[in-house]
N, C-alpha and C positions, 0 to 999 in steps of 0.2 A: 728624582728629577728636579731640575731647577729651571726657572724662567729665563730664557735668553733675552738679553737686551739688544735693541737695534744697534748697528755699528755706530750710528750717530751719537750714542751716549758715551763712547769711549774716547773721543778726541774732539776738541773744539772745532777744528777745521771740518771734520765730517758732519758735525752738527750744523755748522754754518751752511755747508753745501746742501744738506738735506732741507733745511728751512727755506733756502732760496729756491730750491727746486720746486717745493710745494707752493711757494708764493708765485712762481712763474706759471705753474699749472692753473692756479686760481685766476691769474690775470688773463691767461689765454681763454679760460672758460668765460670770463666776463666779456672779453672782446668778441668772441665768435659764437657764443651760445645764442640760441633762438629766444631765450628768455628775455622778457621785457622787465627791466628793473625800475623801481620807483626812485626818481631822482629829483622830483620837484617838491620844494617846500613852500607852503603858503602860510606866511606869518601874519598877514593882514586880516584874513578872515578865518573864522572857526566854523567847522561843520556843526549843524544844529543839535545833534543828538549825542549824548554821552553814554558810552557803553560801560566804561570803568575808569575810576580814578584811584591812584595810589600814591602815598608819600613814604619816603624812607629817610631815616636820620643820616645826616651828613658826617658828623664826627662821632665815632664810637671808639671806646677803649678796647683794643684788641690785644689781649695778653700783655706782654712786655714790649710790644712794638713801639717804635718811635712815633710819637703823636704828630710830629711834623709831617710825616707821610700822609696823615689824614687830611691835614690842611692843604697839602700839595694836591691831594686827590680832588679837592674842590676846584682848584684851578683847572685841572684836566677835564673835569665834568663840564665846566662852563664852556670850554672849547668844543667838546663833543656835542653839547646841546645846540650850539650855533649851527652845527652841520645837520642836526636831526630835527630841530624844532619845526613843527608844522608840516612834516613830511606827509604827502598824500600817497596812499596805496590804492590804486585804481583797480577795477576788475581785471583779473588776469595778470596783474603785476606781481613781481617778487620784491621783497624788501631785504636788503643786505646791510647789516650793521657796518661791516668792514668797508664796503664800497662807499657808503655815505660818509663815514667818519674819516677814512683814509688812514695812512700809517702815522702813528703818533711819533713825532720827532721834535727835537728842541727847536728847530727852525720854525716850526708851526706854533711854538709857545708851550708845548707840553713839558712838564717837569717830572722829577722822580717821585713816584708814588709807590704804593705797595702792590706787587703782583705776585701771583701764586704760580710757581713753576719749579720743575725739578724736585718736587716733593717738599718745597719749603716756601715760606713767605719772604720775599726779598725786594730790594729796590729795583725799579725799572722805569724808564721814560714812558709816561702815559699810564702808569699804574693807577688802578682804582676806577677806570672807566667801566669795569664790569658791573659797577653798581647800576649804571643806566641800562646795560644789556639785561641785567636781572629784572629790572623794572619793566622793560619792553616785553620780555618773555612772559611776565606775570599778566600784563595787560592782554597780550595775545591769547593766553589761556582762557580768558573770559570773553571770547568772541568766536566767530566762525573762521577767523584767520587760521591757516594751516602752518604748523611748525615743520619746516622742511629740513632744517639743519639746526642742531643745538648740541652743545657739549657741556658736561658737568665737570667740576674739578675732581681730581682723583684722590683728594685727601681733605680732611677737615682740620684746618690749622689752629683755630681758636675756639674756646668755649663760647656758648651763646651769651651775648650781651645785648639785650634789647631786640632779639630776633622777633620779627612779626610774621614773616612768610615761613612756610614749612621748609625744613632742611632739605637740600637737594632739589629745590625748585628754581634755581638760578640758571644762568647761561654764561659760560666762560667765553672769553674772547682772546685770541692771539693773532694779530694781523699777519696774514689775511686768511690763512687756511683754517683757523678755528673761528668760525663765524656763527652768527645768528641769522638765519634766513627764514623769512615768512612768505606765504603765498596767499593771495586773495582769490578764492574760488567763487566769490559771490558776484552779484550784479551791483553791489553797493561800493561806495568810496569810503575808505577809512582814513583817518588823520590822527597823528600823534603830536601832542603838544606837551612841552616840558618847561619847567621853571626851576632854576637853582636859587632857592631862597636863602635866608640867613642860617637856618638850621635844618632845612629839609630839601630833598630832591623830590619834586612833584611831577607826576606824569598823568596824562589823560588820553584815553582812546575815544575818539569821536567818530561819528558816522553821518552820512547824509540821509539815512533812514533810521527810524526807531528800531530797537532790537526786538526780536521775536522770542528770544529765550533768555533765561538767566543761568549763571554758571556758578558752581560751588567747587573750589579746588582745595583739597585737604590731604593729609597724610594718614597712612595706616602702618601698622607693624613697626613702629619706631623702636629701636633697641640698640644698645651697645653690646657687642659680643667680643669674645676673646678666643683667638686661635694661635697656638704656638707663640705665646707671649705678645702677640700683636692685637691691639684693640681696634675694632671696626665699628663704624656707625652705619646703620642701615635703616631704610624705610621704603615705603611705596607712596608714590604721588598719584592720587585719584582725582577724577573730575566727574561731577554730575551735571547733566544738562537737564534743566527744568523748564516747565511752561512759565511764561511770563505772567499770565493771568491766573489767579487762584481758581482752582476747580474744587467746588465743595468746601471752600474755606482754606485750602492749602494747595501749594504748587505740586504738580505731578512731575515725577522724575522720569524723563524719557529714556535716558540711558546713563549708565555708570561705567566708567572706563579707567583702567589702570594705565597711566601715561608713562611712568618711569619706575624703575626699581633700582634703588641706590645702595651701594655698599663701598665705603671708602675707609682708608686708614686714618685713625685719629692721631693727631700730633701733640695732644695735651693730656694732662693727667685727668683721669675719670675716677670718681669714688667707686670703691670696690662693690658696694651694694647696688650700684647702677649697672654693673656689667654682668651679662648672662654668659655663663660658661658652656 
Protein backbone atom coordinates (compact mmCIF):
# COMPACT_ATOMS: atom_id res chain seq x y z
CA UNK A 1 0.00 0.00 0.00
CA UNK A 2 1.11 3.59 -0.51
CA UNK A 3 0.06 6.87 1.03
CA UNK A 4 -2.18 8.87 -1.25
CA UNK A 5 -1.34 12.54 -1.56
CA UNK A 6 -4.13 15.11 -1.66
CA UNK A 7 -5.01 16.38 -5.13
CA UNK A 8 -3.61 19.80 -4.23
CA UNK A 9 -0.09 18.30 -4.31
CA UNK A 10 -0.29 17.40 -7.99
CA UNK A 11 -0.91 20.77 -9.61
CA UNK A 12 -0.08 24.37 -8.57
CA UNK A 13 -3.59 25.57 -9.40
CA UNK A 14 -5.18 22.91 -7.21
CA UNK A 15 -2.82 23.82 -4.40
CA UNK A 16 -3.68 27.54 -4.77
CA UNK A 17 -7.40 26.77 -4.73
CA UNK A 18 -7.09 24.56 -1.65
CA UNK A 19 -5.03 27.15 0.27
CA UNK A 20 -7.48 29.93 -0.51
CA UNK A 21 -10.44 27.73 0.39
CA UNK A 22 -8.94 27.03 3.79
CA UNK A 23 -8.08 30.70 4.28
CA UNK A 24 -11.67 31.63 3.46
CA UNK A 25 -12.96 29.12 6.01
CA UNK A 26 -10.68 30.63 8.66
CA UNK A 27 -11.78 34.18 7.80
CA UNK A 28 -15.44 33.15 8.06
CA UNK A 29 -14.72 31.57 11.44
CA UNK A 30 -13.06 34.77 12.66
CA UNK A 31 -15.99 36.84 11.39
CA UNK A 32 -18.91 34.80 12.67
CA UNK A 33 -17.59 32.75 15.58
CA UNK A 34 -18.82 33.55 19.09
CA UNK A 35 -15.21 33.49 20.26
CA UNK A 36 -13.82 36.74 21.59
CA UNK A 37 -10.27 37.29 20.32
CA UNK A 38 -7.59 39.36 22.01
CA UNK A 39 -6.89 42.36 19.79
CA UNK A 40 -5.72 45.06 22.19
CA UNK A 41 -2.01 45.71 22.72
CA UNK A 42 -0.90 47.77 25.74
CA UNK A 43 2.62 49.03 25.09
CA UNK A 44 2.77 51.79 27.72
CA UNK A 45 2.09 49.68 30.83
CA UNK A 46 3.36 46.27 31.89
CA UNK A 47 1.40 43.92 34.09
CA UNK A 48 3.20 43.52 37.45
CA UNK A 49 3.90 39.78 37.71
CA UNK A 50 6.22 37.79 35.44
CA UNK A 51 5.29 34.19 34.71
CA UNK A 52 8.07 33.34 32.28
CA UNK A 53 10.89 34.95 30.29
CA UNK A 54 12.75 33.40 27.38
CA UNK A 55 15.30 34.54 24.80
CA UNK A 56 16.30 32.92 21.52
CA UNK A 57 19.28 33.62 19.28
CA UNK A 58 18.42 35.61 16.16
CA UNK A 59 21.20 34.54 13.77
CA UNK A 60 22.01 30.84 13.55
CA UNK A 61 23.99 28.90 10.99
CA UNK A 62 21.53 26.37 9.56
CA UNK A 63 23.36 23.84 7.40
CA UNK A 64 24.35 25.31 4.04
CA UNK A 65 21.45 27.77 3.91
CA UNK A 66 21.94 31.37 2.76
CA UNK A 67 22.85 33.43 5.83
CA UNK A 68 21.11 36.44 4.24
CA UNK A 69 17.79 34.74 4.94
CA UNK A 70 18.65 34.84 8.62
CA UNK A 71 19.18 38.59 8.52
CA UNK A 72 15.96 39.00 6.52
CA UNK A 73 14.22 37.00 9.23
CA UNK A 74 15.12 39.71 11.73
CA UNK A 75 13.33 42.29 9.54
CA UNK A 76 10.24 40.06 9.49
CA UNK A 77 10.36 39.51 13.25
CA UNK A 78 10.49 43.25 13.92
CA UNK A 79 7.32 43.76 11.87
CA UNK A 80 5.55 40.86 13.61
CA UNK A 81 6.59 42.14 17.05
CA UNK A 82 4.92 45.50 16.35
CA UNK A 83 1.64 43.60 15.92
CA UNK A 84 2.10 41.42 19.00
CA UNK A 85 3.96 43.46 21.58
CA UNK A 86 1.93 44.13 24.71
CA UNK A 87 -1.05 42.03 23.66
CA UNK A 88 -3.50 41.43 26.50
CA UNK A 89 -5.32 38.10 26.80
CA UNK A 90 -8.26 38.77 29.09
CA UNK A 91 -10.39 36.12 30.84
CA UNK A 92 -12.36 34.11 28.29
CA UNK A 93 -10.42 35.51 25.32
CA UNK A 94 -8.63 33.65 22.54
CA UNK A 95 -5.23 34.62 21.17
CA UNK A 96 -4.67 33.99 17.44
CA UNK A 97 -1.17 34.56 16.06
CA UNK A 98 -2.34 34.82 12.46
CA UNK A 99 -5.19 37.17 13.24
CA UNK A 100 -2.92 39.62 15.04
CA UNK A 101 0.07 39.51 12.67
CA UNK A 102 -1.97 39.27 9.48
CA UNK A 103 -0.80 37.97 6.13
CA UNK A 104 2.92 38.60 5.53
CA UNK A 105 3.20 40.59 2.28
CA UNK A 106 5.83 42.75 0.61
CA UNK A 107 3.45 45.71 0.83
CA UNK A 108 3.62 45.46 4.63
CA UNK A 109 7.43 45.38 4.53
CA UNK A 110 8.00 41.64 4.88
CA UNK A 111 10.94 40.22 2.95
CA UNK A 112 12.12 36.77 1.88
CA UNK A 113 13.17 34.63 4.80
CA UNK A 114 13.44 30.91 5.31
CA UNK A 115 10.23 28.92 5.55
CA UNK A 116 9.69 25.18 5.88
CA UNK A 117 7.17 23.78 3.41
CA UNK A 118 6.71 20.89 0.96
CA UNK A 119 9.34 18.93 2.85
CA UNK A 120 12.16 21.44 2.39
CA UNK A 121 13.58 24.74 3.59
CA UNK A 122 13.08 27.46 0.99
CA UNK A 123 12.59 31.21 0.51
CA UNK A 124 9.25 32.79 1.27
CA UNK A 125 7.88 36.24 2.06
CA UNK A 126 7.66 36.54 5.83
CA UNK A 127 9.84 33.49 6.37
CA UNK A 128 11.27 33.12 9.87
CA UNK A 129 8.38 34.49 11.92
CA UNK A 130 7.91 30.98 13.32
CA UNK A 131 10.68 31.95 15.73
CA UNK A 132 8.26 34.18 17.60
CA UNK A 133 5.38 31.68 17.43
CA UNK A 134 7.78 29.10 18.91
CA UNK A 135 8.60 31.52 21.72
CA UNK A 136 4.92 32.29 22.40
CA UNK A 137 4.11 28.59 22.54
CA UNK A 138 6.95 28.03 25.01
CA UNK A 139 5.71 30.88 27.22
CA UNK A 140 2.15 29.53 27.14
CA UNK A 141 3.34 26.08 28.22
CA UNK A 142 4.53 27.70 31.45
CA UNK A 143 1.13 29.06 32.40
CA UNK A 144 -2.56 28.21 32.75
CA UNK A 145 -3.20 29.35 29.17
CA UNK A 146 -4.71 26.51 27.10
CA UNK A 147 -3.22 25.65 23.71
CA UNK A 148 -6.22 25.22 21.43
CA UNK A 149 -4.42 25.01 18.09
CA UNK A 150 -0.79 24.26 17.39
CA UNK A 151 1.05 22.50 14.57
CA UNK A 152 4.55 21.09 14.38
CA UNK A 153 6.72 20.89 11.28
CA UNK A 154 6.58 17.49 9.57
CA UNK A 155 10.36 17.25 9.08
CA UNK A 156 13.64 18.20 10.74
CA UNK A 157 15.64 20.26 8.22
CA UNK A 158 18.92 21.01 10.01
CA UNK A 159 21.13 19.52 12.74
CA UNK A 160 20.98 21.24 16.12
CA UNK A 161 23.05 24.39 16.38
CA UNK A 162 22.60 26.19 19.66
CA UNK A 163 19.24 24.56 20.36
CA UNK A 164 17.93 25.44 23.82
CA UNK A 165 14.33 24.22 23.78
CA UNK A 166 13.45 20.54 23.36
CA UNK A 167 13.07 19.36 19.78
CA UNK A 168 9.44 19.40 18.65
CA UNK A 169 8.27 22.03 21.14
CA UNK A 170 7.71 24.76 18.54
CA UNK A 171 4.64 26.02 16.68
CA UNK A 172 4.52 26.22 12.89
CA UNK A 173 2.65 29.06 11.18
CA UNK A 174 1.27 29.35 7.65
CA UNK A 175 -1.22 32.17 7.19
CA UNK A 176 -3.90 31.74 8.16
CA UNK A 177 -5.06 28.18 8.55
CA UNK A 178 -1.97 26.84 10.31
CA UNK A 179 -2.22 28.99 13.40
CA UNK A 180 -1.24 29.16 17.05
CA UNK A 181 -4.38 29.69 19.12
CA UNK A 182 -4.43 30.08 22.91
CA UNK A 183 -7.34 30.42 25.34
CA UNK A 184 -7.42 32.09 28.74
CA UNK A 185 -9.70 30.02 31.04
CA UNK A 186 -8.70 31.93 34.18
CA UNK A 187 -9.94 35.08 35.88
CA UNK A 188 -6.56 36.72 35.33
CA UNK A 189 -5.25 38.96 32.55
CA UNK A 190 -2.12 37.85 30.70
CA UNK A 191 0.20 40.05 28.66
CA UNK A 192 3.00 39.20 26.23
CA UNK A 193 5.90 41.60 25.76
CA UNK A 194 8.58 41.21 23.10
CA UNK A 195 11.90 42.82 22.20
CA UNK A 196 14.04 42.26 19.12
CA UNK A 197 17.53 43.03 20.38
CA UNK A 198 20.85 43.06 18.60
CA UNK A 199 21.41 39.34 19.02
CA UNK A 200 18.33 37.93 20.75
CA UNK A 201 14.57 37.76 20.46
CA UNK A 202 13.18 38.21 23.96
CA UNK A 203 9.70 37.40 25.19
CA UNK A 204 7.95 37.69 28.55
CA UNK A 205 4.61 36.40 29.78
CA UNK A 206 3.17 38.76 32.41
CA UNK A 207 0.04 38.60 34.54
CA UNK A 208 -2.00 40.86 36.82
CA UNK A 209 -1.77 38.22 39.59
CA UNK A 210 1.21 36.25 40.86
CA UNK A 211 1.40 32.66 39.70
CA UNK A 212 0.24 29.80 41.90
CA UNK A 213 2.28 27.06 40.21
CA UNK A 214 5.59 26.49 38.50
CA UNK A 215 6.04 24.48 35.32
CA UNK A 216 8.79 22.23 34.01
CA UNK A 217 8.69 21.31 30.30
CA UNK A 218 11.11 18.68 29.04
CA UNK A 219 11.56 15.80 26.59
CA UNK A 220 11.65 12.05 26.99
CA UNK A 221 12.44 9.14 24.69
CA UNK A 222 14.53 11.18 22.26
CA UNK A 223 15.98 9.02 19.48
CA UNK A 224 16.92 8.80 15.82
CA UNK A 225 15.41 5.71 14.20
CA UNK A 226 15.63 4.21 10.75
CA UNK A 227 12.95 2.50 8.72
CA UNK A 228 13.21 1.56 5.04
CA UNK A 229 16.31 3.78 4.64
CA UNK A 230 14.47 6.81 6.05
CA UNK A 231 15.77 8.35 9.27
CA UNK A 232 13.25 9.74 11.75
CA UNK A 233 13.67 11.90 14.81
CA UNK A 234 11.27 11.28 17.64
CA UNK A 235 10.60 12.29 21.21
CA UNK A 236 7.90 13.09 23.72
CA UNK A 237 7.25 16.51 25.26
CA UNK A 238 6.18 16.38 28.91
CA UNK A 239 5.11 19.00 31.41
CA UNK A 240 5.17 18.86 35.19
CA UNK A 241 2.99 21.23 37.22
CA UNK A 242 4.53 21.90 40.61
CA UNK A 243 3.65 23.81 43.74
CA UNK A 244 5.12 27.29 43.86
CA UNK A 245 6.04 27.11 47.53
CA UNK A 246 8.43 24.46 48.71
CA UNK A 247 6.85 21.75 50.82
CA UNK A 248 9.35 20.12 53.15
CA UNK A 249 12.21 21.72 51.27
CA UNK A 250 11.14 20.78 47.75
CA UNK A 251 8.31 21.53 45.34
CA UNK A 252 5.52 18.98 45.01
CA UNK A 253 4.65 17.72 41.53
CA UNK A 254 0.87 17.99 41.21
CA UNK A 255 0.67 16.28 37.82
CA UNK A 256 2.87 15.15 34.96
CA UNK A 257 1.43 15.07 31.44
CA UNK A 258 2.71 14.08 28.01
CA UNK A 259 1.77 16.98 25.74
CA UNK A 260 3.10 15.86 22.36
CA UNK A 261 4.56 12.81 20.70
CA UNK A 262 6.77 13.73 17.74
CA UNK A 263 8.10 11.66 14.85
CA UNK A 264 9.38 13.48 11.76
CA UNK A 265 11.64 12.80 8.78
CA UNK A 266 15.27 13.95 9.14
CA UNK A 267 16.66 15.86 6.17
CA UNK A 268 20.36 15.84 7.13
CA UNK A 269 23.05 13.24 7.73
CA UNK A 270 23.12 11.58 11.13
CA UNK A 271 26.08 9.60 12.45
CA UNK A 272 25.35 5.88 12.24
CA UNK A 273 26.09 5.29 15.91
CA UNK A 274 23.29 7.69 16.84
CA UNK A 275 20.64 5.84 14.83
CA UNK A 276 18.58 3.03 16.36
CA UNK A 277 17.57 0.35 13.89
